[in-house]
C-alpha positions as CSV (number, residue, x, y, z in Angstrom):
1,X,-112.1,-31.0,-19.1
2,X,-113.0,-31.9,-16.1
3,X,-111.3,-32.7,-12.6
4,X,-111.1,-36.8,-12.0
5,X,-112.7,-37.8,-8.6
6,X,-109.5,-39.1,-7.9
7,X,-107.9,-36.0,-7.6
8,X,-110.4,-33.4,-5.7
9,X,-109.7,-33.9,-2.0
10,X,-105.5,-34.1,-2.7
11,X,-106.3,-30.8,-5.1
12,X,-108.7,-28.9,-1.6
13,X,-105.8,-29.9,0.6
14,X,-102.5,-29.0,-1.6
15,X,-104.8,-25.7,-2.3
16,X,-105.8,-24.9,1.3
17,X,-101.7,-26.0,2.5
18,X,-100.3,-23.8,0.0
19,X,-102.2,-20.9,0.5
20,X,-102.2,-20.9,4.6
21,X,-98.5,-21.5,4.4
22,X,-97.9,-18.0,1.6
23,X,-100.4,-16.1,4.3
24,X,-98.4,-17.4,6.6
25,X,-95.5,-16.1,4.9
26,X,-95.6,-12.7,3.6
27,X,-97.5,-12.2,7.3
28,X,-94.5,-13.3,9.6
29,X,-91.7,-13.0,6.8
30,X,-92.2,-9.4,6.0
31,X,-88.9,-8.5,5.1
32,X,-87.9,-11.1,2.9
33,X,-90.3,-10.7,0.5
34,X,-88.7,-11.9,-2.4
35,X,-88.9,-15.1,-1.3
36,X,-92.1,-14.3,-0.3
37,X,-92.8,-14.2,-4.2
38,X,-90.5,-17.0,-5.1
39,X,-92.6,-19.2,-2.6
40,X,-95.4,-17.6,-4.1
41,X,-95.0,-18.5,-7.4
42,X,-93.5,-21.9,-7.3
43,X,-96.4,-22.8,-5.2
44,X,-99.2,-22.1,-8.2
45,X,-96.8,-23.8,-10.2
46,X,-96.7,-26.8,-8.1
47,X,-100.7,-26.9,-8.1
48,X,-100.6,-26.3,-11.9
49,X,-98.6,-29.3,-12.5
50,X,-101.3,-31.1,-10.1
51,X,-104.1,-30.0,-11.6
52,X,-103.1,-30.8,-15.0
53,X,-102.3,-34.4,-13.9
54,X,-105.6,-34.9,-11.8
55,X,-107.6,-33.6,-15.8
56,X,-110.0,-36.0,-17.4
57,X,-110.2,-34.9,-20.9
58,X,-113.2,-35.6,-22.8
59,X,-112.8,-38.4,-25.1
60,X,-114.9,-39.6,-28.4
61,X,-114.1,-43.7,-27.4
62,X,-113.6,-46.3,-30.3
63,X,-115.7,-49.1,-30.2
64,X,-116.2,-52.6,-32.0
65,X,-115.6,-55.9,-30.4
66,X,-113.1,-57.0,-32.3
67,X,-110.0,-54.2,-31.7
68,X,-108.3,-53.7,-28.3
69,X,-108.2,-50.1,-27.5
70,X,-105.3,-48.7,-25.5
71,X,-106.1,-49.0,-22.1
72,X,-104.1,-45.3,-21.0
73,X,-102.5,-42.3,-22.3
74,X,-98.8,-42.8,-22.7
75,X,-95.8,-44.5,-24.6
76,X,-95.6,-48.3,-26.7
77,X,-92.2,-49.5,-24.7
78,X,-92.8,-53.6,-25.2
79,X,-94.6,-55.3,-28.1
80,X,-93.5,-58.9,-27.8
81,X,-94.4,-62.5,-27.5
82,X,-94.1,-63.2,-23.0
83,X,-94.4,-66.3,-20.9
84,X,-98.2,-64.8,-19.1
85,X,-97.2,-67.3,-15.8
86,X,-100.3,-65.8,-13.4
87,X,-103.3,-66.7,-15.1
88,X,-102.8,-68.4,-18.6
89,X,-99.7,-70.4,-17.6
90,X,-98.9,-69.4,-21.6
91,X,-97.0,-67.9,-24.4
92,X,-99.2,-64.5,-24.9
93,X,-98.2,-61.1,-26.5
94,X,-97.7,-58.6,-24.1
95,X,-97.9,-54.8,-25.1
96,X,-96.6,-52.3,-22.3
97,X,-98.1,-48.5,-22.1
98,X,-95.7,-46.3,-20.7
99,X,-98.1,-43.6,-18.7
100,X,-95.2,-40.9,-17.5
101,X,-96.9,-38.1,-14.6
102,X,-98.1,-36.2,-17.2
103,X,-99.8,-38.1,-18.8
104,X,-103.2,-39.0,-18.3
105,X,-103.7,-41.2,-15.7
106,X,-107.6,-42.9,-16.4
107,X,-106.8,-46.7,-17.0
108,X,-109.5,-48.0,-19.5
109,X,-111.4,-51.1,-20.4
110,X,-109.0,-52.4,-24.0
111,X,-112.0,-54.9,-24.3
112,X,-115.7,-55.0,-23.9
113,X,-117.0,-58.5,-21.8
114,X,-117.8,-60.1,-18.6
115,X,-114.7,-59.8,-15.5
116,X,-113.3,-63.8,-15.4
117,X,-110.3,-63.0,-13.0
118,X,-109.5,-60.1,-10.7
119,X,-106.5,-59.6,-8.5
120,X,-104.5,-57.2,-6.7
121,X,-100.5,-57.9,-6.0
122,X,-98.9,-56.4,-3.3
123,X,-94.9,-55.8,-3.9
124,X,-91.8,-53.5,-4.9
125,X,-92.3,-49.6,-6.4
126,X,-89.4,-49.9,-9.2
127,X,-89.6,-48.2,-12.2
128,X,-92.4,-48.3,-14.3
129,X,-90.3,-49.4,-17.2
130,X,-88.0,-51.9,-16.0
131,X,-89.0,-55.5,-16.9
132,X,-89.1,-56.6,-13.5
133,X,-91.9,-54.5,-13.0
134,X,-94.5,-56.5,-14.5
135,X,-94.4,-59.2,-11.5
136,X,-92.1,-57.5,-8.7
137,X,-94.4,-53.9,-8.6
138,X,-97.6,-52.9,-7.2
139,X,-100.1,-54.3,-9.9
140,X,-104.1,-55.7,-10.5
141,X,-104.4,-58.0,-13.1
142,X,-107.7,-58.1,-13.9
143,X,-109.1,-60.7,-17.2
144,X,-112.2,-60.1,-19.5
145,X,-113.9,-62.4,-21.6
146,X,-113.5,-60.3,-24.4
147,X,-117.6,-60.5,-26.8
148,X,-115.0,-61.3,-29.6
149,X,-114.3,-64.3,-28.0
150,X,-111.2,-64.6,-26.0
151,X,-109.9,-63.7,-22.8
152,X,-107.3,-60.7,-22.6
153,X,-105.3,-59.8,-19.7
154,X,-104.5,-55.8,-18.5
155,X,-102.8,-55.0,-15.8
156,X,-102.2,-52.1,-13.7
157,X,-98.7,-51.3,-13.0
158,X,-97.3,-48.8,-10.5
159,X,-94.0,-47.0,-10.7
160,X,-91.5,-45.9,-8.3
161,X,-93.5,-42.6,-8.5
162,X,-97.2,-44.6,-8.2
163,X,-98.2,-45.0,-4.7
164,X,-101.7,-46.1,-4.9
165,X,-103.9,-47.9,-7.0
166,X,-107.1,-47.6,-8.0
167,X,-109.7,-50.2,-9.4
168,X,-113.5,-50.2,-9.2
169,X,-114.0,-53.5,-11.4
170,X,-114.8,-57.0,-9.8
171,X,-114.7,-60.7,-10.7
172,X,-118.2,-61.1,-12.5
173,X,-118.8,-57.6,-13.5
174,X,-119.5,-56.5,-17.2
175,X,-117.4,-53.9,-18.5
176,X,-117.6,-52.2,-21.7
177,X,-114.6,-51.0,-24.2
178,X,-113.3,-47.4,-23.1
179,X,-115.0,-47.1,-19.8
180,X,-112.6,-46.5,-17.0
181,X,-111.6,-49.3,-15.0
182,X,-109.3,-47.6,-12.2
183,X,-106.5,-45.0,-12.1
184,X,-102.9,-44.7,-11.3
185,X,-101.6,-42.0,-9.4
186,X,-97.9,-40.6,-10.5
187,X,-96.3,-42.3,-12.8
188,X,-96.9,-45.6,-14.0
189,X,-97.8,-48.8,-16.3
190,X,-100.2,-50.7,-18.0
191,X,-99.4,-54.4,-19.6
192,X,-101.7,-56.0,-21.7
193,X,-101.6,-59.6,-23.1
194,X,-103.6,-61.0,-26.3
195,X,-103.6,-63.9,-27.8
196,X,-100.4,-64.3,-30.1
197,X,-101.7,-64.7,-33.4
198,X,-103.6,-60.9,-32.9
199,X,-102.5,-58.1,-34.9
200,X,-100.5,-55.4,-34.2
201,X,-101.5,-51.7,-34.7
202,X,-98.3,-49.5,-32.7
203,X,-95.2,-49.9,-32.3
204,X,-92.5,-49.1,-30.2
205,X,-92.0,-45.7,-29.1
206,X,-95.5,-44.6,-30.5
207,X,-97.5,-43.0,-28.3
208,X,-101.3,-43.8,-27.4
209,X,-104.8,-42.3,-25.8
210,X,-106.7,-44.2,-23.9
211,X,-109.9,-45.1,-25.2
212,X,-109.1,-44.2,-28.9
213,X,-106.3,-45.3,-29.7
214,X,-106.3,-49.1,-31.7
215,X,-103.3,-51.2,-30.5
216,X,-104.5,-55.1,-32.2
217,X,-106.9,-55.9,-33.7
218,X,-108.5,-59.3,-33.0
219,X,-108.8,-62.7,-35.6
220,X,-112.0,-62.8,-36.2
221,X,-114.9,-63.1,-38.7
222,X,-116.4,-59.8,-39.7
223,X,-113.0,-57.8,-38.4
224,X,-112.7,-54.4,-38.2
225,X,-110.1,-53.6,-40.8
226,X,-111.7,-56.5,-43.3
């Protein structure tokens, strides 16, 4: 287990801030010892919660060109055929994963291939499970031409708490399945759009692990599952 690079400055400044406040309380607020101790306990709990949010656990990645791997830890909240208006402009199968504040918030490439399209969209901060969050919230759209052939679209979507989306890809980049393509801070969602004939391997409510859970299989020859 290690701390993700996106959290190191935040954790350092938070630790120093809490340390200074607690030292000042114990120095200048000595008559209120009970309050000071309670605040110290709250400070420790708050820092540990922040620490676990930025954890970056080791993962044994699953890779295969005809498999779509979960891009994030979380819970499957949407599986449906929808009209995708931004890039495909036709019907695709949407699989959405909601990431709560206690999940690992690293986002990973669901397939290997070449980034064909990338766009950042400023927007609102509706709760991540809201149906309109996919088109109204702050988000990024990434389309990768998979090694297996089809284009796969995935979005990082900010939630009510998530106020910063970080990405590490640009158009033309070659990406590898399971490697990090970004990070979303404090609660969010990832949408994946695959061909309608893809075989979905997860169900609503199922928990996923980024880089490990197979969420769909593309229709190709020599498929992983046969």
